[in-house]
N, CA, C and O atoms as a printed pandas DataFrame, in Angstrom:
     atom_number atom_name residue_name chain_id  residue_number  x_coord  y_coord  z_coord
0              1         N          MET        A               1    0.830   -1.167    0.000
1              2        CA          MET        A               1    0.000    0.000    0.000
2              3         C          MET        A               1    0.882    1.240    0.000
3              4         O          MET        A               1    1.744    1.373    0.869
4              5         N          PRO        A               2    0.693    2.143   -0.941
5              6        CA          PRO        A               2    1.461    3.395   -0.950
6              7         C          PRO        A               2    1.109    4.241    0.277
7              8         O          PRO        A               2   -0.039    4.249    0.722
8              9         N          VAL        A               3    2.097    4.950    0.816
9             10        CA          VAL        A               3    1.901    5.808    1.980
10            11         C          VAL        A               3    2.010    7.258    1.525
11            12         O          VAL        A               3    2.995    7.643    0.896
12            13         N          ASP        A               4    0.999    8.060    1.844
13            14        CA          ASP        A               4    0.999    9.483    1.495
14            15         C          ASP        A               4    1.884   10.234    2.485
15            16         O          ASP        A               4    1.586   10.278    3.679
16            17         N          THR        A               5    2.965   10.819    1.994
17            18        CA          THR        A               5    3.893   11.562    2.843
18            19         C          THR        A               5    3.782   13.065    2.635
19            20         O          THR        A               5    4.576   13.822    3.194
20            21         N          SER        A               6    2.810   13.513    1.838
21            22        CA          SER        A               6    2.736   14.927    1.449
22            23         C          SER        A               6    2.554   15.884    2.626
23            24         O          SER        A               6    3.026   17.019    2.559
24            25         N          SER        A               7    1.889   15.466    3.697
25            26        CA          SER        A               7    1.684   16.368    4.827
26            27         C          SER        A               7    2.530   15.987    6.036
27            28         O          SER        A               7    2.346   16.548    7.117
28            29         N          ALA        A               8    3.446   15.052    5.873
29            30        CA          ALA        A               8    4.272   14.575    6.984
30            31         C          ALA        A               8    5.572   15.359    7.099
31            32         O          ALA        A               8    6.112   15.864    6.115
32            33         N          VAL        A               9    6.054   15.444    8.333
33            34        CA          VAL        A               9    7.393   15.962    8.613
34            35         C          VAL        A               9    8.222   14.742    8.969
35            36         O          VAL        A               9    7.839   13.957    9.836
36            37         N          MET        A              10    9.365   14.578    8.297
37            38        CA          MET        A              10   10.188   13.396    8.516
38            39         C          MET        A              10   11.632   13.795    8.767
39            40         O          MET        A              10   12.165   14.702    8.128
40            41         N          MET        A              11   12.261   13.090    9.721
41            42        CA          MET        A              11   13.684   13.295    9.966
42            43         C          MET        A              11   14.312   11.998   10.441
43            44         O          MET        A              11   13.629   11.106   10.945
44            45         N          VAL        A              12   15.616   11.911   10.274
45            46        CA          VAL        A              12   16.343   10.698   10.632
46            47         C          VAL        A              12   16.332   10.527   12.151
47            48         O          VAL        A              12   16.708   11.437   12.891
48            49         N          ALA        A              13   15.901    9.364   12.601
49            50        CA          ALA        A              13   15.922    9.011   14.019
50            51         C          ALA        A              13   17.082    8.060   14.316
51            52         O          ALA        A              13   17.608    8.038   15.429
52            53         N          LYS        A              14   17.474    7.277   13.311
53            54        CA          LYS        A              14   18.610    6.361   13.434
54            55         C          LYS        A              14   19.282    6.268   12.081
55            56         O          LYS        A              14   18.625    6.016   11.070
56            57         N          ILE        A              15   20.594    6.471   12.058
57            58        CA          ILE        A              15   21.331    6.515   10.791
58            59         C          ILE        A              15   21.232    5.173   10.052
59            60         O          ILE        A              15   20.975    4.138   10.667
60            61         N          PRO        A              16   21.437    5.201    8.728
61            62        CA          PRO        A              16   21.325    3.968    7.933
62            63         C          PRO        A              16   22.273    2.872    8.421
63            64         O          PRO        A              16   23.439    3.118    8.730
64            65         N          GLN        A              17   21.738    1.669    8.479
65            66        CA          GLN        A              17   22.491    0.476    8.854
66            67         C          GLN        A              17   22.259   -0.590    7.795
67            68         O          GLN        A              17   21.179   -0.664    7.209
68            69         N          VAL        A              18   23.259   -1.406    7.550
69            70        CA          VAL        A              18   23.094   -2.522    6.624
70            71         C          VAL        A              18   22.055   -3.476    7.200
71            72         O          VAL        A              18   22.104   -3.814    8.383
72            73         N          LYS        A              19   21.115   -3.911    6.362
73            74        CA          LYS        A              19   20.073   -4.839    6.818
74            75         C          LYS        A              19   20.631   -6.259    6.771
75            76         O          LYS        A              19   21.148   -6.702    5.746
76            77         N          VAL        A              20   20.520   -6.957    7.885
77            78        CA          VAL        A              20   20.983   -8.332    7.974
78            79         C          VAL        A              20   19.794   -9.250    7.702
79            80         O          VAL        A              20   18.758   -9.157    8.360
80            81         N          ARG        A              21   19.962  -10.128    6.733
81            82        CA          ARG        A              21   18.886  -11.052    6.351
82            83         C          ARG        A              21   18.739  -12.183    7.371
83            84         O          ARG        A              21   17.626  -12.560    7.738
84            85         N          ASP        A              22   19.875  -12.716    7.820
85            86        CA          ASP        A              22   19.861  -13.841    8.758
86            87         C          ASP        A              22   20.867  -13.553    9.871
87            88         O          ASP        A              22   22.074  -13.568    9.629
88            89         N          ARG        A              23   20.392  -13.294   11.068
89            90        CA          ARG        A              23   21.273  -12.943   12.188
90            91         C          ARG        A              23   22.176  -14.096   12.598
91            92         O          ARG        A              23   23.273  -13.872   13.110
92            93         N          ARG        A              24   21.729  -15.325   12.380
93            94        CA          ARG        A              24   22.551  -16.482   12.756
94            95         C          ARG        A              24   23.792  -16.587   11.883
95            96         O          ARG        A              24   24.873  -16.903   12.379
96            97         N          THR        A              25   23.645  -16.323   10.574
97            98        CA          THR        A              25   24.769  -16.481    9.651
98            99         C          THR        A              25   25.454  -15.155    9.325
99           100         O          THR        A              25   26.571  -15.139    8.809
100          101         N          GLY        A              26   24.775  -14.034    9.631
101          102        CA          GLY        A              26   25.327  -12.724    9.297
102          103         C          GLY        A              26   25.104  -12.332    7.843
103          104         O          GLY        A              26   25.672  -11.350    7.365
104          105         N          GLU        A              27   24.268  -13.111    7.133
105          106        CA          GLU        A              27   24.004  -12.822    5.728
106          107         C          GLU        A              27   23.373  -11.433    5.569
107          108         O          GLU        A              27   22.409  -11.096    6.256
108          109         N          ILE        A              28   23.930  -10.635    4.654
109          110        CA          ILE        A              28   23.442   -9.282    4.373
110          111         C          ILE        A              28   22.308   -9.359    3.360
111          112         O          ILE        A              28   22.386  -10.106    2.385
112          113         N          ALA        A              29   21.251   -8.579    3.598
113          114        CA          ALA        A              29   20.109   -8.550    2.677
114          115         C          ALA        A              29   20.473   -7.800    1.406
115          116         O          ALA        A              29   21.123   -6.755    1.448
116          117         N          THR        A              30   20.047   -8.345    0.281
117          118        CA          THR        A              30   20.231   -7.665   -0.999
118          119         C          THR        A              30   18.874   -7.514   -1.659
119          120         O          THR        A              30   17.962   -8.311   -1.440
120          121         N          GLY        A              31   18.763   -6.471   -2.472
121          122        CA          GLY        A              31   17.494   -6.176   -3.120
122          123         C          GLY        A              31   17.389   -6.796   -4.487
123          124         O          GLY        A              31   18.326   -7.421   -4.985
124          125         N          MET        A              32   16.250   -6.613   -5.078
125          126        CA          MET        A              32   15.979   -7.119   -6.415
126          127         C          MET        A              32   16.747   -6.312   -7.460
127          128         O          MET        A              32   16.992   -6.796   -8.565
128          129         N          GLU        A              33   17.126   -5.079   -7.107
129          130        CA          GLU        A              33   17.787   -4.172   -8.044
130          131         C          GLU        A              33   19.268   -4.523   -8.175
131          132         O          GLU        A              33   20.102   -3.949   -7.475
132          133         N          ALA        A              34   19.595   -5.439   -9.044
133          134        CA          ALA        A              34   20.976   -5.811   -9.364
134          135         C          ALA        A              34   21.757   -6.258   -8.135
135          136         O          ALA        A              34   22.974   -6.081   -8.079
136          137         N          GLY        A              35   21.071   -6.836   -7.147
137          138        CA          GLY        A              35   21.761   -7.366   -5.984
138          139         C          GLY        A              35   22.333   -6.314   -5.057
139          140         O          GLY        A              35   23.223   -6.625   -4.266
140          141         N          ALA        A              36   21.857   -5.082   -5.124
141          142        CA          ALA        A              36   22.359   -4.001   -4.264
142          143         C          ALA        A              36   22.029   -4.288   -2.808
143          144         O          ALA        A              36   20.986   -4.865   -2.499
144          145         N          GLN        A              37   22.939   -3.874   -1.901
145          146        CA          GLN        A              37   22.680   -4.020   -0.478
146          147         C          GLN        A              37   21.439   -3.231   -0.080
147          148         O          GLN        A              37   21.120   -2.200   -0.673
148          149         N          VAL        A              38   20.754   -3.733    0.930
149          150        CA          VAL        A              38   19.581   -3.060    1.460
150          151         C          VAL        A              38   19.957   -2.467    2.812
151          152         O          VAL        A              38   20.618   -3.114    3.624
152          153         N          MET        A              39   19.534   -1.248    3.039
153          154        CA          MET        A              39   19.815   -0.535    4.281
154          155         C          MET        A              39   18.511   -0.338    5.049
155          156         O          MET        A              39   17.429   -0.372    4.463
156          157         N          THR        A              40   18.616   -0.135    6.349
157          158        CA          THR        A              40   17.478    0.217    7.187
158          159         C          THR        A              40   17.759    1.583    7.798
159          160         O          THR        A              40   18.833    1.814    8.353
160          161         N          VAL        A              41   16.781    2.492    7.692
161          162        CA          VAL        A              41   16.901    3.840    8.240
162          163         C          VAL        A              41   15.732    4.071    9.196
163          164         O          VAL        A              41   14.579    3.839    8.833
164          165         N          GLY        A              42   16.024    4.527   10.417
165          166        CA          GLY        A              42   14.969    4.897   11.351
166          167         C          GLY        A              42   14.527    6.321   11.045
167          168         O          GLY        A              42   15.347    7.239   11.035
168          169         N          VAL        A              43   13.226    6.510   10.793
169          170        CA          VAL        A              43   12.711    7.827   10.415
170          171         C          VAL        A              43   11.587    8.228   11.367
171          172         O          VAL        A              43   10.642    7.471   11.591
172          173         N          MET        A              44   11.711    9.445   11.927
173          174        CA          MET        A              44   10.616   10.004   12.710
174          175         C          MET        A              44    9.603   10.531   11.709
175          176         O          MET        A              44    9.933   11.366   10.867
176          177         N          PHE        A              45    8.373   10.047   11.798
177          178        CA          PHE        A              45    7.317   10.373   10.854
178          179         C          PHE        A              45    6.217   11.062   11.647
179          180         O          PHE        A              45    5.528   10.420   12.441
180          181         N          ALA        A              46    6.046   12.369   11.438
181          182        CA          ALA        A              46    5.057   13.143   12.189
182          183         C          ALA        A              46    3.994   13.678   11.246
183          184         O          ALA        A              46    4.303   14.302   10.231
184          185         N          VAL        A              47    2.726   13.423   11.596
185          186        CA          VAL        A              47    1.600   13.928   10.820
186          187         C          VAL        A              47    0.396   14.042   11.753
187          188         O          VAL        A              47    0.159   13.161   12.580
188          189         N          ASN        A              48   -0.359   15.125   11.616
189          190        CA          ASN        A              48   -1.564   15.343   12.432
190          191         C          ASN        A              48   -1.296   15.205   13.927
191          192         O          ASN        A              48   -2.073   14.573   14.642
192          193         N          GLU        A              49   -0.204   15.789   14.397
193          194        CA          GLU        A              49    0.195   15.786   15.807
194          195         C          GLU        A              49    0.462   14.390   16.371
195          196         O          GLU        A              49    0.467   14.207   17.588
196          197         N          GLU        A              50    0.680   13.416   15.506
197          198        CA          GLU        A              50    1.055   12.056   15.892
198          199         C          GLU        A              50    2.458   11.793   15.373
199          200         O          GLU        A              50    2.794   12.177   14.253
200          201         N          VAL        A              51    3.283   11.134   16.192
201          202        CA          VAL        A              51    4.658   10.846   15.800
202          203         C          VAL        A              51    4.926    9.352   15.970
203          204         O          VAL        A              51    4.597    8.760   16.998
204          205         N          GLU        A              52    5.523    8.764   14.952
205          206        CA          GLU        A              52    5.927    7.354   14.972
206          207         C          GLU        A              52    7.366    7.260   14.492
207          208         O          GLU        A              52    7.818    8.092   13.705
208          209         N          ILE        A              53    8.075    6.264   14.956
209          210        CA          ILE        A              53    9.391    5.945   14.405
210          211         C          ILE        A              53    9.189    4.757   13.478
211          212         O          ILE        A              53    8.773    3.681   13.907
212          213         N          LEU        A              54    9.492    4.967   12.202
213          214        CA          LEU        A              54    9.380    3.908   11.204
214          215         C          LEU        A              54   10.780    3.427   10.850
215          216         O          LEU        A              54   11.696    4.234   10.694
216          217         N          PHE        A              55   10.946    2.136   10.726
217          218        CA          PHE        A              55   12.203    1.587   10.223
218          219         C          PHE        A              55   11.945    1.207    8.779
219          220         O          PHE        A              55   11.191    0.280    8.482
220          221         N          VAL        A              56   12.589    1.947    7.888
221          222        CA          VAL        A              56   12.329    1.860    6.457
222          223         C          VAL        A              56   13.509    1.182    5.771
223          224         O          VAL        A              56   14.658    1.570    5.982
224          225         N          THR        A              57   13.230    0.167    4.948
225          226        CA          THR        A              57   14.294   -0.433    4.148
226          227         C          THR        A              57   14.364    0.301    2.822
227          228         O          THR        A              57   13.348    0.688    2.246
228          229         N          VAL        A              58   15.586    0.482    2.356
229          230        CA          VAL        A              58   15.831    1.226    1.122
230          231         C          VAL        A              58   17.104    0.667    0.482
231          232         O          VAL        A              58   18.041    0.316    1.199
232          233         N          PRO        A              59   17.157    0.577   -0.840
233          234        CA          PRO        A              59   18.398    0.139   -1.485
234          235         C          PRO        A              59   19.524    1.118   -1.154
235          236         O          PRO        A              59   19.294    2.325   -1.071
236          237         N          GLU        A              60   20.719    0.610   -0.970
237          238        CA          GLU        A              60   21.862    1.471   -0.631
238          239         C          GLU        A              60   22.011    2.615   -1.631
239          240         O          GLU        A              60   22.352    3.733   -1.244
240          241         N          LEU        A              61   21.760    2.350   -2.901
241          242        CA          LEU        A              61   21.882    3.388   -3.929
242          243         C          LEU        A              61   20.793    4.457   -3.815
243          244         O          LEU        A              61   20.905    5.519   -4.429
244          245         N          GLY        A              62   19.733    4.186   -3.031
245          246        CA          GLY        A              62   18.649    5.137   -2.848
246          247         C          GLY        A              62   18.870    6.114   -1.708
247          248         O          GLY        A              62   18.022    6.968   -1.448
248          249         N          ILE        A              63   20.007    5.996   -1.021
249          250        CA          ILE        A              63   20.315    6.920    0.076
250          251         C          ILE        A              63   21.106    8.080   -0.489
251          252         O          ILE        A              63   22.213    7.912   -1.001
252          253         N          THR        A              64   20.512    9.274   -0.385
253          254        CA          THR        A              64   21.123   10.461   -0.965
254          255         C          THR        A              64   21.427   11.473    0.121
255          256         O          THR        A              64   20.544   11.872    0.880
256          257         N          GLY        A              65   22.681   11.883    0.187
257          258        CA          GLY        A              65   23.087   12.918    1.133
258          259         C          GLY        A              65   23.493   12.361    2.480
259          260         O          GLY        A              65   23.409   11.158    2.730
260          261         N          GLU        A              66   23.936   13.264    3.345
261          262        CA          GLU        A              66   24.354   12.920    4.698
262          263         C          GLU        A              66   23.110   12.714    5.555
263          264         O          GLU        A              66   22.292   13.624    5.685
264          265         N          LEU        A              67   22.962   11.536    6.136
265          266        CA          LEU        A              67   21.777   11.227    6.921
266          267         C          LEU        A              67   22.141   11.062    8.399
267          268         O          LEU        A              67   22.074    9.959    8.942
268          269         N          ALA        A              68   22.522   12.154    9.037
269          270        CA          ALA        A              68   22.807   12.152   10.468
270          271         C          ALA        A              68   21.500   12.251   11.237
271          272         O          ALA        A              68   20.479   12.661   10.685
272          273         N          MET        A              69   21.530   11.877   12.511
273          274        CA          MET        A              69   20.338   11.968   13.341
274          275         C          MET        A              69   19.811   13.401   13.335
275          276         O          MET        A              69   20.571   14.353   13.514
276          277         N          GLY        A              70   18.489   13.546   13.125
277          278        CA          GLY        A              70   17.849   14.855   13.104
278          279         C          GLY        A              70   17.781   15.507   11.737
279          280         O          GLY        A              70   17.166   16.563   11.589
280          281         N          THR        A              71   18.398   14.901   10.735
281          282        CA          THR        A              71   18.376   15.462    9.381
282          283         C          THR        A              71   16.975   15.346    8.796
283          284         O          THR        A              71   16.414   14.250    8.769
284          285         N          PRO        A              72   16.388   16.462    8.320
285          286        CA          PRO        A              72   15.089   16.356    7.649
286          287         C          PRO        A              72   15.264   15.610    6.326
287          288         O          PRO        A              72   16.234   15.825    5.600
288          289         N          VAL        A              73   14.304   14.727    6.029
289          290        CA          VAL        A              73   14.390   13.901    4.826
290          291         C          VAL        A              73   13.057   13.837    4.109
291          292         O          VAL        A              73   12.013   14.196    4.653
292          293         N          VAL        A              74   13.124   13.369    2.874
293          294        CA          VAL        A              74   11.926   13.024    2.105
294          295         C          VAL        A              74   12.078   11.559    1.704
295          296         O          VAL        A              74   13.161   11.113    1.326
296          297         N          LEU        A              75   10.970   10.819    1.794
297          298        CA          LEU        A              75   10.947    9.416    1.395
298          299         C          LEU        A              75   10.223    9.311    0.064
299          300         O          LEU        A              75    9.077    9.742   -0.065
300          301         N          THR        A              76   10.891    8.741   -0.917
301          302        CA          THR        A              76   10.306    8.568   -2.243
302          303         C          THR        A              76    9.780    7.147   -2.369
303          304         O          THR        A              76   10.481    6.186   -2.051
304          305         N          GLY        A              77    8.549    7.020   -2.833
305          306        CA          GLY        A              77    7.971    5.702   -3.086
306          307         C          GLY        A              77    7.770    4.868   -1.835
307          308         O          GLY        A              77    7.984    3.656   -1.863
308          309         N          LEU        A              78    7.361    5.493   -0.735
309          310        CA          LEU        A              78    7.153    4.757    0.512
310          311         C          LEU        A              78    5.913    3.866    0.404
311          312         O          LEU        A              78    4.831    4.320    0.031
312          313         N          VAL        A              79    6.098    2.592    0.740
313          314        CA          VAL        A              79    4.981    1.643    0.766
314          315         C          VAL        A              79    5.003    0.886    2.092
315          316         O          VAL        A              79    6.056    0.683    2.697
316          317         N          ALA        A              80    3.812    0.474    2.524
317          318        CA          ALA        A              80    3.662   -0.323    3.739
318          319         C          ALA        A              80    3.103   -1.680    3.346
319          320         O          ALA        A              80    2.218   -1.786    2.497
320          321         N          ARG        A              81    3.638   -2.717    3.983
321          322        CA          ARG        A              81    3.163   -4.066    3.671
322          323         C          ARG        A              81    3.044   -4.867    4.970
323          324         O          ARG        A              81    4.018   -4.981    5.714
324          325         N          PRO        A              82    1.867   -5.420    5.246
325          326        CA          PRO        A              82    1.726   -6.245    6.447
326          327         C          PRO        A              82    2.503   -7.550    6.296
327          328         O          PRO        A              82    2.647   -8.077    5.193
328          329         N          TRP        A              83    3.002   -8.064    7.418
329          330        CA          TRP        A              83    3.703   -9.338    7.402
330          331         C          TRP        A              83    3.288  -10.157    8.629
331          332         O          TRP        A              83    2.804   -9.623    9.627
332          333         N          GLU        A              84    3.494  -11.462    8.516
333          334        CA          GLU        A              84    3.197  -12.371    9.618
334          335         C          GLU        A              84    4.090  -13.587    9.468
335          336         O          GLU        A              84    4.313  -14.070    8.358
336          337         N          ASN        A              85    4.609  -14.086   10.602
337          338        CA          ASN        A              85    5.396  -15.308   10.562
338          339         C          ASN        A              85    5.351  -16.015   11.911
339          340         O          ASN        A              85    4.874  -15.461   12.902
340          341         N          ASP        A              86    5.850  -17.236   11.931
341          342        CA          ASP        A              86    5.995  -18.000   13.168
342          343         C          ASP        A              86    7.477  -18.094   13.463
343          344         O          ASP        A              86    8.273  -18.448   12.593
344          345         N          PHE        A              87    7.851  -17.772   14.711
345          346        CA          PHE        A              87    9.250  -17.836   15.110
346          347         C          PHE        A              87    9.298  -18.487   16.482
347          348         O          PHE        A              87    8.739  -17.965   17.447
348          349         N          ASN        A              88    9.964  -19.620   16.561
349          350        CA          ASN        A              88   10.060  -20.374   17.821
350          351         C          ASN        A              88    8.690  -20.629   18.443
351          352         O          ASN        A              88    8.516  -20.513   19.656
352          353         N          GLY        A              89    7.732  -20.974   17.608
353          354        CA          GLY        A              89    6.401  -21.298   18.089
354          355         C          GLY        A              89    5.524  -20.102   18.417
355          356         O          GLY        A              89    4.399  -20.276   18.886
356          357         N          GLN        A              90    6.010  -18.902   18.182
357          358        CA          GLN        A              90    5.212  -17.708   18.440
358          359         C          GLN        A              90    4.844  -17.038   17.131
359          360         O          GLN        A              90    5.688  -16.863   16.252
360          361         N          ARG        A              91    3.573  -16.664   17.005
361          362        CA          ARG        A              91    3.117  -15.947   15.820
362          363         C          ARG        A              91    3.443  -14.469   16.013
363          364         O          ARG        A              91    3.092  -13.874   17.032
364          365         N          ARG        A              92    4.114  -13.887   15.027
365          366        CA          ARG        A              92    4.469  -12.465   15.054
366          367         C          ARG        A              92    3.890  -11.798   13.823
367          368         O          ARG        A              92    3.714  -12.427   12.780
368          369         N          HIS        A              93    3.592  -10.500   13.963
369          370        CA          HIS        A              93    3.063   -9.762   12.820
370          371         C          HIS        A              93    3.434   -8.285   12.958
371          372         O          HIS        A              93    3.803   -7.823   14.038
372          373         N          GLY        A              94    3.332   -7.570   11.869
373          374        CA          GLY        A              94    3.646   -6.150   11.875
374          375         C          GLY        A              94    3.473   -5.554   10.494
375          376         O          GLY        A              94    2.833   -6.134    9.617
376          377         N          ILE        A              95    4.058   -4.384   10.324
377          378        CA          ILE        A              95    4.010   -3.693    9.037
378          379         C          ILE        A              95    5.447   -3.367    8.646
379          380         O          ILE        A              95    6.195   -2.786    9.433
380          381         N          ALA        A              96    5.824   -3.740    7.439
381          382        CA          ALA        A              96    7.153   -3.441    6.908
382          383         C          ALA        A              96    7.044   -2.224    5.997
383          384         O          ALA        A              96    6.108   -2.111    5.206
384          385         N          PHE        A              97    8.009   -1.318    6.115
385          386        CA          PHE        A              97    8.040   -0.115    5.288
386          387         C          PHE        A              97    9.245   -0.175    4.371
387          388         O          PHE        A              97   10.352   -0.509    4.792
388          389         N          ARG        A              98    9.009    0.156    3.104
389          390        CA          ARG        A              98   10.083    0.172    2.104
390          391         C          ARG        A              98    9.941    1.439    1.289
391          392         O          ARG        A              98    8.831    1.879    0.990
392          393         N          ALA        A              99   11.087    2.027    0.927
393          394        CA          ALA        A              99   11.088    3.219    0.080
394          395         C          ALA        A              99   12.095    3.024   -1.044
395          396         O          ALA        A              99   13.052    2.260   -0.918
396          397         N          VAL        A             100   11.864    3.719   -2.130
397          398        CA          VAL        A             100   12.795    3.703   -3.257
398          399         C          VAL        A             100   14.031    4.525   -2.905
399          400         O          VAL        A             100   15.151    4.176   -3.277
400          401         N          ALA        A             101   13.803    5.640   -2.171
401          402        CA          ALA        A             101   14.916    6.522   -1.825
402          403         C          ALA        A             101   14.619    7.302   -0.548
403          404         O          ALA        A             101   13.466    7.578   -0.215
404          405         N          VAL        A             102   15.704    7.651    0.159
405          406        CA          VAL        A             102   15.667    8.562    1.297
406          407         C          VAL        A             102   16.642    9.684    0.958
407          408         O          VAL        A             102   17.835    9.447    0.767
408          409         N          THR        A             103   16.118   10.914    0.884
409          410        CA          THR        A             103   16.925   12.055    0.458
410          411         C          THR        A             103   17.004   13.093    1.556
411          412         O          THR        A             103   15.986   13.480    2.131
412          413         N          SER        A             104   18.219   13.546    1.850
413          414        CA          SER        A             104   18.435   14.584    2.857
414          415         C          SER        A             104   17.953   15.926    2.337
415          416         O          SER        A             104   18.411   16.388    1.292
416          417         N          LEU        A             105   17.026   16.560    3.061
417          418        CA          LEU        A             105   16.585   17.904    2.684
418          419         C          LEU        A             105   17.627   18.946    3.059
419          420         O          LEU        A             105   17.654   20.026    2.469
420          421         N          ALA        A             106   18.486   18.647    4.029
421          422        CA          ALA        A             106   19.552   19.576    4.415
422          423         C          ALA        A             106   20.538   19.748    3.263
423          424         O          ALA        A             106   20.986   20.863    2.994
424          425         N          ASP        A             107   20.880   18.654    2.583
425          426        CA          ASP        A             107   21.794   18.733    1.445
426          427         C          ASP        A             107   21.152   19.462    0.275
427          428         O          ASP        A             107   21.815   20.229   -0.423
428          429         N          VAL        A             108   19.849   19.223    0.056
429          430        CA          VAL        A             108   19.130   19.913   -1.017
430          431         C          VAL        A             108   19.098   21.408   -0.732
431          432         O          VAL        A             108   19.320   22.222   -1.628
432          433         N          ALA        A             109   18.819   21.771    0.528
433          434        CA          ALA        A             109   18.764   23.199    0.908
434          435         C          ALA        A             109   20.124   23.865    0.755
435          436         O          ALA        A             109   20.211   25.007    0.303
436          437         N          ALA        A             110   21.189   23.154    1.132
437          438        CA          ALA        A             110   22.528   23.719    0.998
438          439         C          ALA        A             110   22.883   23.944   -0.473
439          440         O          ALA        A             110   23.514   24.942   -0.822
440          441         N          ALA        A             111   22.474   23.014   -1.324
441          442        CA          ALA        A             111   22.781   23.124   -2.750
442          443         C          ALA        A             111   22.026   24.265   -3.413
443          444         O          ALA        A             111   22.516   24.874   -4.364
444          445         N          THR        A             112   20.811   24.559   -2.900
445          446        CA          THR        A             112   20.012   25.598   -3.501
446          447         C          THR        A             112   20.106   26.940   -2.752
447          448         O          THR        A             112   19.588   27.957   -3.212
448          449         N          GLY        A             113   20.772   26.919   -1.601
449          450        CA          GLY        A             113   20.946   28.145   -0.841
450          451         C          GLY        A             113   19.738   28.534   -0.029
451          452         O          GLY        A             113   19.618   29.696    0.357
452          453         N          SER        A             114   18.822   27.594    0.251
453          454        CA          SER        A             114   17.638   27.892    1.049
454          455         C          SER        A             114   17.633   27.068    2.313
455          456         O          SER        A             114   18.484   26.196    2.490
456          457         N          LYS        A             115   16.669   27.333    3.212
457          458        CA          LYS        A             115   16.541   26.573    4.454
458          459         C          LYS        A             115   15.812   25.278    4.184
459          460         O          LYS        A             115   14.951   25.207    3.307
460          461         N          ALA        A             116   16.170   24.231    4.960
461          462        CA          ALA        A             116   15.475   22.943    4.860
462          463         C          ALA        A             116   14.075   23.085    5.423
463          464         O          ALA        A             116   13.834   23.878    6.334
464          465         N          ALA        A             117   13.149   22.303    4.869
465          466        CA          ALA        A             117   11.755   22.334    5.326
466          467         C          ALA        A             117   11.620   21.741    6.697
467          468         O          ALA        A             117   10.516   21.684    7.239
């Protein structure tokens, strides 16, 4: 399901980390896009006076600019997908977030000579 980000304020809550596919073996997750590494970025997502921390997976090539904690960002192509699995006899479920790109608004503002949104 596509996520509407047009009225949201977003900033980095946790810097990008390589996504590990299997913690037991240390296998790194790769995407469908030519086997590129997949990263996870913690993003503070605020809309309508509600704030959530989303952990968004994004291809490494989709990370643009310096993404330090507190950096305002824009998420391109954000989608949410429900998931469910059984792990050690326990049923778990949640929502996975994926984006095509995470772009630093601070870098965009610096390049254009304006303030970040």
